[in-house]
N, C-alpha and C positions, 0 to 999 in steps of 0.2 A: 456831951451836953447833958446837964443834970435834968432829972424829971421835973424839978420846979421850974427851971427856965423854959422847958418845953411847954409846960402848962401856961406860963405867962406869955410866951410868944410862940404859938404853934407854927407861924410862918417860918421861923428860924429852922425848926426841925424839917419842915417841908422843903425848904431851900437846900438843906444838906442832903435830903433824900433825892431831890432832883439832880443835884450835882453828882451824887454817886451813881444814879441811873445813867447819866450822860457819860460817865467814865466807862461804865460797863458796856454801854451801847457803842462807844468808840472801839472797844475790843471786838465786838461783833462786826462792825464795819470793816475793820482790818482783816478779820478772818474771811469775811465774805469777799472782800476785794481779792484776796489771794486765790480763793476758789474760782471766782469768775475769771480772773486774769489767766489762770491755768488753761482755761478754755475747755473745749470738748463738750460732750453731753452733760457731764456733771456741772460744768460752769454755766451752761445754758439753763439747766434745770434750776440751779441756784438763783439765777437772775429772775426767772419766772416765779419761783417760790417767794422771793423777796417782795416782788410787787404784789402778789396775791395776799401775802401775810399782812402787808401794810393796809391794803384795802379792807381786809377782813377785820383787822384790829380797830380801824377807824369806825367801821360800821357797827361793830359790837359796842364800842364806847358810846356812839350816838344812841343806840338802843338802850343802853344803861341809863343815859341821861334822860331820855324821854320817859322811861318807866320809873324814875325815881331811884334807880340803883346806885346813883352817885352820892346820895345823901341830900341834905337840905341846907347845909351851910357851905360857904366857899371853901373852908378848910377840909371838910369831908369830901367835897368834889375833887379837890386837888389831890388829896391823899389817895383816894380810890382810883383816880386816873393814873397816878404814878404806880400804884400796885398793879393795875391792869397791864400797863406797858412793861413793868419790871418782869412779870411772869413770862411775857413773850420774849423779852431780851435774854433772860436766863436760859430759857429752853433753847434758843438759838445758840447761845454761847456754849452750852453743854454739847449740843449736836455737832457744831462746827469744830469744837476742840478735840473730838474723838477721831476725826479723819486725819 
């Protein structure tokens, strides 16, 4: 997508970013599923970690929204929300890919 088209339609770029985040998240889902399905202490710990991370990420995003950390336009809020979750997803993908 060209810089001009991104400026003319910021939602198109955000749509692409959301799609790519979804693709990366599906990789993490697969990796987590394998780890949890293997069972044992590592699988149980991963299940607990997954739930705790989701709660923490949601609460952090709410805090950002209430403090103005997501910006003041709908595009800023959407972009910063995607960035917030992308950091979490990437960290999990890196961690789970090592094992």
